[in-house]
N, C-alpha and C positions, 0 to 999 in steps of 0.2 A: 299165935298169930303169925302169918307168913310175913317175913321181912322183905321189904322192897326198897329199892334205891330211889330217892326222890328224883334224881337226874334221869331215871329210866321212864318216868311217867310222862306221857305226852297228851293224854286226853282223859277226861272224867265224865261219865254219863250220869245224869241226874234225873231220877223220877220226880214228878211234881207233887201229887197229893199225898200228904203224910211224910214227904221227904223234903222238898223245897218249900212246900206250902203247908202252913199251920192251920189246922181246922179250928183251933182255939182263937187265933188272931185273924183268920181269913186273909192272910198275906204271908209273904216270905219274911221270916225273922231277920232282924238287923244283922245278927252275927253271921247268918247264912249268906246274906248279900255281900258282906265284907269278905267272907271266905272265897266266894266265887270270883269276885273282882280281883282278889289277890292271886288266885290261880291263873286268871287271864293275864294279869300283869307279869307273872312269872313265865309266860310262854306256854302254859298248859291250856289245852283247848277244852272249855266247858261245853258239853253237849246236852241239850234238853231232850229227855226221852219220856214221853207222856201219852196217855190215852186221850188227852184233850186235843182239840184243834187249836191252831194258832190264835184264833179270835176269842178263846176262852182263857187267856193267860193274864187277866188283870190280877194285880197283887204280886206279880213276879217281875223282878228286875231283869229285863231282857237285854240290857246293854252289853253285858259280857258274852252273850251267846250269838253265834252266827251259824251254828249247825243245829238242826232240829229234827228229831224223830217225833212225829205227831200222829194222832189218831191210832195209837197203839202200834205204830210202825208202818201203817199203810201209805203215809205221805211224808216223805223225808226230803229236806232241802237244806242248802247252805247258801252262803253268799255267791256261790258259783251257779246256783240253780237247783232244780229238782233232780235228785239222783235215784229215787225209788218211789214208785207210784203203783199201788195195788188196790183198785176199787173192787167192790163186791160184784160178783156175777149177777146179771139181771134176773136169772131164774131164782137165785137165792134171795135177792131183794124181794121178789114177789112172795116167796115162801115165808119170809119173816113178817112182811106186812100182813099176809093172811093169818098167820099164827097170832099176831097181836090183836087183830080185829076179832077173830073167832073166839079167842079166850078172854077178851076184855083186859088185856095186859098193856099198860102204858109202854110205849116204845119210842125211844129217842133216836132220831135219824141224824147222822152227821155227814155233811158234805164238806168239800174243801173250804168253802167260804160261808156256810150257813148251817144252823142246826135248829131243830124243832121237835116237839114231843106230841104224841097222839092224845094224851090225856094226863091228868095229874091225880095221884092217889097218895096215901100216907107214906108209902115208900119214896115216892118222888119228892114229897114235901120234906121228908127227913134228910134226903140227900141235898136238896136245895139249901137247907139250913146248915148242913155241914160245910158246904163250899161257898156259901154266901152269894148264891146266884138263883135267879128265877127263870124257869124255862117257858118259852112261848108255845102254846098249843096251836097246832095246825093239822090240816087233813093229811093223814099219813099216806093216803093213796098217791099223793104227788110224788112220793119216792119212786114209784114205778117208772117215772119218766126222767129220773135224775141219776147222777153218778153218786152213789153212796159208798162211803169208806168204812163206816162202822155203825152198828146199832148198839144201844144200851137197852136191854130188855129187863124191865122191873118185875122180877119174879124171884121166888125162893130157889136156892141152889138145886134142890131135889128135882126141879123140872127141866134143868138144862139138857139132860140127855134126850128127853122127849122133843125139845126144841130142835136139837141137832139132827134127830132122826128124820126130820121133815126137810132137811136141806141136803145139798150135794157136796159142797166143798167149803164148809164153814167150821170155825173153831170158837171156843169160848175161853175167857179168862176172867178172873175176879180179883178185886182188891177190897171188896165189901160184899156182904150178904144181900145188900139192897138190890143189886142188879148184876147182870152178866154183860161183859163186853163181848160182842159178836163180830167176827171179822174173818177174812179169808184164811184158809188153812196155810197158805203160803205167806201169810202176813204175820203180824205179831212183832213184839220187840226183838226177839232173837234174830230173825232174818234181817231186820232193819239194822241191828248192831253190826252184823257181818258186812252189810252193804256200806255202812258208815265207816267202818275201819278200812275197807277197801278204798272208799272215796277219799279218805284222809291219808292213806298210806301208812297206817300204823298197825302194829301187831297186838295180839291179846295181852302179852306181857307188858305192853306200854299203856294199857287202859285200866281204869278203875270204874266201878259203878256203885252208886248209892241207891237204895230202894227200901220199900217197906211192905209191898204187897205181893200176892201170888203171881201177878202178871209181870213181876220183875225177875222171876226165877230163871227164865230163859236168858235174860241179859246177864245175870250173875254167872251162868255156866260158860259164858264166852269171853270173860275178861280175866286178867291176871289176878285182880284183887276185888272182891265184892264186899260191900259194907252195908250191913243192915242197921236201920234206925232202931233206937231203943223202943219205939212204939210199933215196931214191925210185928207181923204175925210170927208165931213161934216157928212154923215151918220155914219161914224166910231166914230167921236167925240161925236155924240149924244148917242151912245151906251156905251161909255167908262166911267169908274169910275172917271177918271180925264184926263185932257189934259195938256201936257207939251209943251215945245218949240219945234221947228222943228229940224230935224236931223243935220242941219248945225249950230245950235245955242245951242249946248250942251243939247239937250232935254233929252236924257237918263240919263246923269250925274246929271242934275238938279233934275229930278224926284226921282232918287235914294237918293239924299241928303234930299229932302223934306220929303220923306217917312222914313227917318232914317235908311236906309239900309247901307249907307256908310257915311264917314265923308267928 
């Protein structure tokens, strides 16, 4: 394990699903809330880094956070305002809408202040059960006239290359086999982390990141210390500086204590 100095750390990036958020309890565990609040009290900046939009964060204690990477990095803001804004190109919005309709694939559309899904199938229902949320079905063609930041396309991973071949400048990432996050190539958590560190005036050595899914690997590569949850994918654990316990067994709190960030 790489040794770090607690006095060196100025900011900690936190993924949400499977990291801050427990799929078992459908909320942030009490020990995690305590750890994040202690970090904030110690002058360390907690940064929320998630594929979710701001309006999908029920169950998360947001009081210690004032810097947010949302929609997988496409919309980032702090108490000082929006500092990174990357919606999907209109041509690619049309391509994804047509792909979903032609293939009968449920597609979730995420705007800055609203989300809806084209249809619900077993994949969608399983995800809803995991996160304790029910999606509203609406006509997906309305996305053609809206600013869309991210799509969730509910298909098996083997079809992702076919999906991307129909677009111009999109990328995919996954933290589950149930769906693909689809967003601009210049988007994603990695560019957002760079923008956030610039915004806050901190360096990579002064930043940590907690995560558990494949969409966290870009973030891991840009910070001085990366911490995989015990419930993380094996490839995430392999890339992390250290591995802690899982989200339901005080993983974040224990790691912060071991690293000397909190008592």
